[in-house]
ROMARRO-113767 format. One record per atom (N, C-alpha, C, O, CB): residue number from 1; residue in three letters; z, x, y. Coordinates in nm, 3 decimals, decimal comma. Glycine has a CB too. Layout:
<atoms>
@num: NUM residuo: ALA up: Z east: X north: Y
...
</atoms>
This chain:
<atoms>
@num: 1 residuo: MET up: 0,006 east: 0,084 north: -0,110
@num: 1 residuo: MET up: -0,004 east: 0,005 north: 0,000
@num: 1 residuo: MET up: 0,004 east: 0,085 north: 0,133
@num: 1 residuo: MET up: 0,090 east: 0,172 north: 0,149
@num: 1 residuo: MET up: 0,098 east: -0,098 north: -0,008
@num: 2 residuo: MET up: -0,081 east: 0,056 north: 0,221
@num: 2 residuo: MET up: -0,083 east: 0,128 north: 0,348
@num: 2 residuo: MET up: -0,009 east: 0,059 north: 0,466
@num: 2 residuo: MET up: -0,014 east: -0,062 north: 0,486
@num: 2 residuo: MET up: -0,225 east: 0,149 north: 0,387
@num: 3 residuo: TYR up: 0,059 east: 0,144 north: 0,542
@num: 3 residuo: TYR up: 0,132 east: 0,101 north: 0,651
@num: 3 residuo: TYR up: 0,074 east: 0,166 north: 0,776
@num: 3 residuo: TYR up: 0,039 east: 0,284 north: 0,777
@num: 3 residuo: TYR up: 0,279 east: 0,133 north: 0,632
@num: 4 residuo: PHE up: 0,063 east: 0,087 north: 0,879
@num: 4 residuo: PHE up: 0,016 east: 0,144 north: 1,011
@num: 4 residuo: PHE up: 0,140 east: 0,134 north: 1,112
@num: 4 residuo: PHE up: 0,229 east: 0,051 north: 1,095
@num: 4 residuo: PHE up: -0,118 east: 0,059 north: 1,070
@num: 5 residuo: PHE up: 0,140 east: 0,219 north: 1,211
@num: 5 residuo: PHE up: 0,236 east: 0,220 north: 1,298
@num: 5 residuo: PHE up: 0,187 east: 0,265 north: 1,439
@num: 5 residuo: PHE up: 0,084 east: 0,331 north: 1,454
@num: 5 residuo: PHE up: 0,339 east: 0,300 north: 1,245
@num: 6 residuo: GLY up: 0,268 east: 0,226 north: 1,541
@num: 6 residuo: GLY up: 0,219 east: 0,262 north: 1,674
@num: 6 residuo: GLY up: 0,348 east: 0,282 north: 1,765
@num: 6 residuo: GLY up: 0,462 east: 0,256 north: 1,727
@num: 6 residuo: GLY up: 0,117 east: 0,146 north: 1,734
@num: 7 residuo: LYS up: 0,315 east: 0,329 north: 1,883
@num: 7 residuo: LYS up: 0,425 east: 0,358 north: 1,987
@num: 7 residuo: LYS up: 0,354 east: 0,331 north: 2,123
@num: 7 residuo: LYS up: 0,239 east: 0,370 north: 2,143
@num: 7 residuo: LYS up: 0,487 east: 0,519 north: 1,977
@num: 8 residuo: VAL up: 0,423 east: 0,266 north: 2,213
@num: 8 residuo: VAL up: 0,378 east: 0,260 north: 2,353
@num: 8 residuo: VAL up: 0,391 east: 0,379 north: 2,412
@num: 8 residuo: VAL up: 0,501 east: 0,433 north: 2,413
@num: 8 residuo: VAL up: 0,444 east: 0,167 north: 2,431
@num: 9 residuo: MET up: 0,281 east: 0,437 north: 2,470
@num: 9 residuo: MET up: 0,289 east: 0,558 north: 2,538
@num: 9 residuo: MET up: 0,307 east: 0,542 north: 2,692
@num: 9 residuo: MET up: 0,286 east: 0,435 north: 2,751
@num: 9 residuo: MET up: 0,168 east: 0,636 north: 2,507
@num: 10 residuo: GLY up: 0,347 east: 0,650 north: 2,749
@num: 10 residuo: GLY up: 0,350 east: 0,660 north: 2,914
@num: 10 residuo: GLY up: 0,492 east: 0,599 north: 2,966
@num: 10 residuo: GLY up: 0,514 east: 0,601 north: 3,087
@num: 10 residuo: GLY up: 0,213 east: 0,563 north: 2,988
@num: 11 residuo: ILE up: 0,582 east: 0,548 north: 2,885
@num: 11 residuo: ILE up: 0,715 east: 0,517 north: 2,939
@num: 11 residuo: ILE up: 0,818 east: 0,589 north: 2,862
@num: 11 residuo: ILE up: 0,795 east: 0,633 north: 2,749
@num: 11 residuo: ILE up: 0,744 east: 0,369 north: 2,937
@num: 12 residuo: ARG up: 0,932 east: 0,600 north: 2,922
@num: 12 residuo: ARG up: 1,050 east: 0,667 north: 2,866
@num: 12 residuo: ARG up: 1,107 east: 0,593 north: 2,742
@num: 12 residuo: ARG up: 1,146 east: 0,655 north: 2,643
@num: 12 residuo: ARG up: 1,159 east: 0,678 north: 2,974
@num: 13 residuo: ALA up: 1,109 east: 0,464 north: 2,750
@num: 13 residuo: ALA up: 1,170 east: 0,379 north: 2,650
@num: 13 residuo: ALA up: 1,072 east: 0,396 north: 2,515
@num: 13 residuo: ALA up: 0,951 east: 0,418 north: 2,519
@num: 13 residuo: ALA up: 1,180 east: 0,217 north: 2,709
@num: 14 residuo: LEU up: 1,146 east: 0,382 north: 2,407
@num: 14 residuo: LEU up: 1,084 east: 0,377 north: 2,270
@num: 14 residuo: LEU up: 1,051 east: 0,237 north: 2,241
@num: 14 residuo: LEU up: 1,141 east: 0,153 north: 2,230
@num: 14 residuo: LEU up: 1,177 east: 0,435 north: 2,158
@num: 15 residuo: ILE up: 0,918 east: 0,204 north: 2,226
@num: 15 residuo: ILE up: 0,882 east: 0,079 north: 2,188
@num: 15 residuo: ILE up: 0,777 east: 0,102 north: 2,072
@num: 15 residuo: ILE up: 0,660 east: 0,127 north: 2,099
@num: 15 residuo: ILE up: 0,828 east: -0,002 north: 2,310
@num: 16 residuo: SER up: 0,820 east: 0,094 north: 1,945
@num: 16 residuo: SER up: 0,741 east: 0,117 north: 1,834
@num: 16 residuo: SER up: 0,727 east: -0,010 north: 1,750
@num: 16 residuo: SER up: 0,802 east: -0,106 north: 1,770
@num: 16 residuo: SER up: 0,797 east: 0,229 north: 1,755
@num: 17 residuo: TYR up: 0,626 east: -0,011 north: 1,652
@num: 17 residuo: TYR up: 0,584 east: -0,134 north: 1,582
@num: 17 residuo: TYR up: 0,512 east: -0,082 north: 1,460
@num: 17 residuo: TYR up: 0,463 east: 0,031 north: 1,455
@num: 17 residuo: TYR up: 0,489 east: -0,232 north: 1,673
@num: 18 residuo: GLU up: 0,511 east: -0,169 north: 1,363
@num: 18 residuo: GLU up: 0,449 east: -0,129 north: 1,236
@num: 18 residuo: GLU up: 0,393 east: -0,249 north: 1,168
@num: 18 residuo: GLU up: 0,439 east: -0,359 north: 1,196
@num: 18 residuo: GLU up: 0,547 east: -0,059 north: 1,144
@num: 19 residuo: GLY up: 0,292 east: -0,234 north: 1,076
@num: 19 residuo: GLY up: 0,235 east: -0,339 north: 1,007
@num: 19 residuo: GLY up: 0,158 east: -0,290 north: 0,883
@num: 19 residuo: GLY up: 0,142 east: -0,171 north: 0,859
@num: 19 residuo: GLY up: 0,149 east: -0,413 north: 1,098
@num: 20 residuo: GLU up: 0,111 east: -0,390 north: 0,804
@num: 20 residuo: GLU up: 0,035 east: -0,358 north: 0,683
@num: 20 residuo: GLU up: -0,109 east: -0,383 north: 0,702
@num: 20 residuo: GLU up: -0,189 east: -0,342 north: 0,619
@num: 20 residuo: GLU up: 0,083 east: -0,436 north: 0,564
@num: 21 residuo: SER up: -0,147 east: -0,448 north: 0,810
@num: 21 residuo: SER up: -0,287 east: -0,476 north: 0,843
@num: 21 residuo: SER up: -0,312 east: -0,467 north: 0,994
@num: 21 residuo: SER up: -0,216 east: -0,463 north: 1,071
@num: 21 residuo: SER up: -0,326 east: -0,615 north: 0,791
@num: 22 residuo: ALA up: -0,432 east: -0,465 north: 1,035
@num: 22 residuo: ALA up: -0,452 east: -0,462 north: 1,180
@num: 22 residuo: ALA up: -0,408 east: -0,587 north: 1,243
@num: 22 residuo: ALA up: -0,364 east: -0,581 north: 1,358
@num: 22 residuo: ALA up: -0,594 east: -0,437 north: 1,215
@num: 23 residuo: LYS up: -0,415 east: -0,699 north: 1,181
@num: 23 residuo: LYS up: -0,371 east: -0,820 north: 1,253
@num: 23 residuo: LYS up: -0,213 east: -0,810 north: 1,261
@num: 23 residuo: LYS up: -0,158 east: -0,835 north: 1,369
@num: 23 residuo: LYS up: -0,420 east: -0,960 north: 1,175
@num: 24 residuo: GLU up: -0,145 east: -0,776 north: 1,159
@num: 24 residuo: GLU up: -0,007 east: -0,757 north: 1,158
@num: 24 residuo: GLU up: 0,040 east: -0,655 north: 1,263
@num: 24 residuo: GLU up: 0,141 east: -0,676 north: 1,330
@num: 24 residuo: GLU up: 0,034 east: -0,718 north: 1,024
@num: 25 residuo: LEU up: -0,031 east: -0,547 north: 1,275
@num: 25 residuo: LEU up: 0,004 east: -0,450 north: 1,370
@num: 25 residuo: LEU up: -0,001 east: -0,496 north: 1,518
@num: 25 residuo: LEU up: 0,080 east: -0,464 north: 1,605
@num: 25 residuo: LEU up: -0,083 east: -0,337 north: 1,349
@num: 26 residuo: VAL up: -0,110 east: -0,577 north: 1,534
@num: 26 residuo: VAL up: -0,118 east: -0,642 north: 1,671
@num: 26 residuo: VAL up: -0,005 east: -0,727 north: 1,700
@num: 26 residuo: VAL up: 0,059 east: -0,713 north: 1,804
@num: 26 residuo: VAL up: -0,240 east: -0,726 north: 1,685
@num: 27 residuo: GLU up: 0,024 east: -0,817 north: 1,610
@num: 27 residuo: GLU up: 0,126 east: -0,913 north: 1,621
@num: 27 residuo: GLU up: 0,265 east: -0,839 north: 1,640
@num: 27 residuo: GLU up: 0,344 east: -0,877 north: 1,726
@num: 27 residuo: GLU up: 0,124 east: -1,007 north: 1,495
@num: 28 residuo: GLU up: 0,290 east: -0,735 north: 1,561
@num: 28 residuo: GLU up: 0,417 east: -0,660 north: 1,596
@num: 28 residuo: GLU up: 0,418 east: -0,597 north: 1,728
@num: 28 residuo: GLU up: 0,523 east: -0,591 north: 1,791
@num: 28 residuo: GLU up: 0,444 east: -0,555 north: 1,498
@num: 29 residuo: PHE up: 0,302 east: -0,546 north: 1,776
@num: 29 residuo: PHE up: 0,294 east: -0,490 north: 1,899
@num: 29 residuo: PHE up: 0,349 east: -0,576 north: 2,011
@num: 29 residuo: PHE up: 0,434 east: -0,540 north: 2,092
@num: 29 residuo: PHE up: 0,162 east: -0,455 north: 1,921
@num: 30 residuo: HIS up: 0,285 east: -0,704 north: 2,005
@num: 30 residuo: HIS up: 0,328 east: -0,800 north: 2,091
@num: 30 residuo: HIS up: 0,474 east: -0,842 north: 2,095
@num: 30 residuo: HIS up: 0,538 east: -0,863 north: 2,198
@num: 30 residuo: HIS up: 0,255 east: -0,903 north: 2,066
@num: 31 residuo: GLY up: 0,522 east: -0,853 north: 1,961
@num: 31 residuo: GLY up: 0,668 east: -0,880 north: 1,959
@num: 31 residuo: GLY up: 0,752 east: -0,770 north: 2,010
@num: 31 residuo: GLY up: 0,856 east: -0,794 north: 2,072
@num: 31 residuo: GLY up: 0,713 east: -0,910 north: 1,824
@num: 32 residuo: ALA up: 0,709 east: -0,646 north: 1,986
@num: 32 residuo: ALA up: 0,790 east: -0,533 north: 2,030
@num: 32 residuo: ALA up: 0,799 east: -0,527 north: 2,191
@num: 32 residuo: ALA up: 0,901 east: -0,491 north: 2,249
@num: 32 residuo: ALA up: 0,727 east: -0,399 north: 1,971
@num: 33 residuo: VAL up: 0,690 east: -0,565 north: 2,249
@num: 33 residuo: VAL up: 0,677 east: -0,564 north: 2,392
@num: 33 residuo: VAL up: 0,772 east: -0,678 north: 2,449
@num: 33 residuo: VAL up: 0,850 east: -0,658 north: 2,542
@num: 33 residuo: VAL up: 0,523 east: -0,586 north: 2,434
@num: 34 residuo: GLU up: 0,758 east: -0,787 north: 2,390
@num: 34 residuo: GLU up: 0,839 east: -0,910 north: 2,420
@num: 34 residuo: GLU up: 0,974 east: -0,869 north: 2,411
@num: 34 residuo: GLU up: 1,049 east: -0,889 north: 2,506
@num: 34 residuo: GLU up: 0,813 east: -1,029 north: 2,326
@num: 35 residuo: SER up: 1,015 east: -0,813 north: 2,305
@num: 35 residuo: SER up: 1,167 east: -0,772 north: 2,284
@num: 35 residuo: SER up: 1,217 east: -0,671 north: 2,388
@num: 35 residuo: SER up: 1,331 east: -0,676 north: 2,434
@num: 35 residuo: SER up: 1,189 east: -0,706 north: 2,136
@num: 36 residuo: TYR up: 1,125 east: -0,577 north: 2,423
@num: 36 residuo: TYR up: 1,153 east: -0,477 north: 2,540
@num: 36 residuo: TYR up: 1,169 east: -0,551 north: 2,674
@num: 36 residuo: TYR up: 1,259 east: -0,519 north: 2,753
@num: 36 residuo: TYR up: 1,030 east: -0,369 north: 2,556
@num: 37 residuo: LEU up: 1,083 east: -0,650 north: 2,699
@num: 37 residuo: LEU up: 1,096 east: -0,717 north: 2,819
@num: 37 residuo: LEU up: 1,225 east: -0,809 north: 2,824
@num: 37 residuo: LEU up: 1,292 east: -0,822 north: 2,926
@num: 37 residuo: LEU up: 0,971 east: -0,796 north: 2,841
@num: 38 residuo: ALA up: 1,254 east: -0,867 north: 2,711
@num: 38 residuo: ALA up: 1,380 east: -0,945 north: 2,712
@num: 38 residuo: ALA up: 1,512 east: -0,855 north: 2,735
@num: 38 residuo: ALA up: 1,607 east: -0,888 north: 2,806
@num: 38 residuo: ALA up: 1,392 east: -1,021 north: 2,574
@num: 39 residuo: LEU up: 1,500 east: -0,749 north: 2,668
@num: 39 residuo: LEU up: 1,620 east: -0,645 north: 2,679
@num: 39 residuo: LEU up: 1,625 east: -0,610 north: 2,829
@num: 39 residuo: LEU up: 1,732 east: -0,621 north: 2,890
@num: 39 residuo: LEU up: 1,597 east: -0,500 north: 2,583
@num: 40 residuo: CYS up: 1,525 east: -0,573 north: 2,884
@num: 40 residuo: CYS up: 1,523 east: -0,542 north: 3,032
@num: 40 residuo: CYS up: 1,584 east: -0,644 north: 3,119
@num: 40 residuo: CYS up: 1,667 east: -0,616 north: 3,206
@num: 40 residuo: CYS up: 1,385 east: -0,523 north: 3,079
@num: 41 residuo: GLU up: 1,541 east: -0,765 north: 3,094
@num: 41 residuo: GLU up: 1,602 east: -0,880 north: 3,168
@num: 41 residuo: GLU up: 1,739 east: -0,897 north: 3,134
@num: 41 residuo: GLU up: 1,816 east: -0,924 north: 3,227
@num: 41 residuo: GLU up: 1,532 east: -1,008 north: 3,144
@num: 42 residuo: GLU up: 1,785 east: -0,887 north: 3,013
@num: 42 residuo: GLU up: 1,929 east: -0,903 north: 2,981
@num: 42 residuo: GLU up: 2,016 east: -0,805 north: 3,050
@num: 42 residuo: GLU up: 2,125 east: -0,834 north: 3,100
@num: 42 residuo: GLU up: 1,952 east: -0,890 north: 2,834
@num: 43 residuo: GLN up: 1,958 east: -0,676 north: 3,051
@num: 43 residuo: GLN up: 2,029 east: -0,565 north: 3,117
@num: 43 residuo: GLN up: 2,006 east: -0,563 north: 3,274
@num: 43 residuo: GLN up: 2,066 east: -0,479 north: 3,341
@num: 43 residuo: GLN up: 1,981 east: -0,430 north: 3,054
@num: 44 residuo: GLY up: 1,924 east: -0,649 north: 3,330
@num: 44 residuo: GLY up: 1,899 east: -0,645 north: 3,467
@num: 44 residuo: GLY up: 1,827 east: -0,528 north: 3,527
@num: 44 residuo: GLY up: 1,836 east: -0,497 north: 3,646
@num: 44 residuo: GLY up: 2,017 east: -0,657 north: 3,528
@num: 45 residuo: VAL up: 1,750 east: -0,461 north: 3,433
@num: 45 residuo: VAL up: 1,663 east: -0,350 north: 3,479
@num: 45 residuo: VAL up: 1,526 east: -0,392 north: 3,493
@num: 45 residuo: VAL up: 1,484 east: -0,490 north: 3,431
@num: 45 residuo: VAL up: 1,668 east: -0,234 north: 3,389
@num: 46 residuo: LYS up: 1,449 east: -0,319 north: 3,575
@num: 46 residuo: LYS up: 1,308 east: -0,340 north: 3,597
@num: 46 residuo: LYS up: 1,240 east: -0,266 north: 3,472
@num: 46 residuo: LYS up: 1,279 east: -0,156 north: 3,433
@num: 46 residuo: LYS up: 1,258 east: -0,280 north: 3,747
@num: 47 residuo: PRO up: 1,146 east: -0,332 north: 3,417
@num: 47 residuo: PRO up: 1,075 east: -0,276 north: 3,300
@num: 47 residuo: PRO up: 0,975 east: -0,155 north: 3,358
@num: 47 residuo: PRO up: 0,919 east: -0,160 north: 3,467
@num: 47 residuo: PRO up: 0,987 east: -0,401 north: 3,219
@num: 48 residuo: GLU up: 0,965 east: -0,057 north: 3,272
@num: 48 residuo: GLU up: 0,884 east: 0,060 north: 3,322
@num: 48 residuo: GLU up: 0,729 east: 0,000 north: 3,303
@num: 48 residuo: GLU up: 0,704 east: -0,081 north: 3,214
@num: 48 residuo: GLU up: 0,916 east: 0,212 north: 3,226
@num: 49 residuo: ILE up: 0,636 east: 0,044 north: 3,388
@num: 49 residuo: ILE up: 0,502 east: -0,005 north: 3,385
@num: 49 residuo: ILE up: 0,412 east: 0,119 north: 3,380
@num: 49 residuo: ILE up: 0,433 east: 0,212 north: 3,457
@num: 49 residuo: ILE up: 0,471 east: -0,096 north: 3,508
@num: 50 residuo: VAL up: 0,313 east: 0,123 north: 3,293
@num: 50 residuo: VAL up: 0,218 east: 0,230 north: 3,279
@num: 50 residuo: VAL up: 0,105 east: 0,212 north: 3,364
@num: 50 residuo: VAL up: 0,034 east: 0,113 north: 3,351
@num: 50 residuo: VAL up: 0,173 east: 0,245 north: 3,144
@num: 51 residuo: TYR up: 0,080 east: 0,304 north: 3,455
@num: 51 residuo: TYR up: -0,030 east: 0,294 north: 3,539
@num: 51 residuo: TYR up: -0,147 east: 0,396 north: 3,493
@num: 51 residuo: TYR up: -0,117 east: 0,513 north: 3,471
@num: 51 residuo: TYR up: 0,018 east: 0,320 north: 3,685
@num: 52 residuo: PHE up: -0,259 east: 0,358 north: 3,481
@num: 52 residuo: PHE up: -0,375 east: 0,445 north: 3,450
@num: 52 residuo: PHE up: -0,465 east: 0,448 north: 3,564
@num: 52 residuo: PHE up: -0,490 east: 0,348 north: 3,631
@num: 52 residuo: PHE up: -0,450 east: 0,399 north: 3,328
@num: 53 residuo: ARG up: -0,512 east: 0,562 north: 3,585
@num: 53 residuo: ARG up: -0,609 east: 0,597 north: 3,698
@num: 53 residuo: ARG up: -0,731 east: 0,624 north: 3,637
@num: 53 residuo: ARG up: -0,740 east: 0,703 north: 3,543
@num: 53 residuo: ARG up: -0,569 east: 0,717 north: 3,785
@num: 54 residuo: LYS up: -0,840 east: 0,555 north: 3,692
@num: 54 residuo: LYS up: -0,972 east: 0,589 north: 3,641
@num: 54 residuo: LYS up: -1,015 east: 0,731 north: 3,704
@num: 54 residuo: LYS up: -0,987 east: 0,759 north: 3,820
@num: 54 residuo: LYS up: -1,077 east: 0,472 north: 3,679
@num: 55 residuo: PRO up: -1,085 east: 0,820 north: 3,620
@num: 55 residuo: PRO up: -1,129 east: 0,944 north: 3,677
@num: 55 residuo: PRO up: -1,229 east: 0,931 north: 3,778
@num: 55 residuo: PRO up: -1,274 east: 1,031 north: 3,833
@num: 55 residuo: PRO up: -1,178 east: 1,028 north: 3,580
</atoms>
């Protein structure tokens, strides 16, 4: 069985997720980000935002 995993890059917080298929990986990504945003709200802190600049 294969497992896929990922990590949100560009912020100090650790937001990681994993799944057994691409569909599950995307769903877990969305769930991990939602959990991070909820935690930030609970703690009264502003979530980190990744800014990308086009070259």
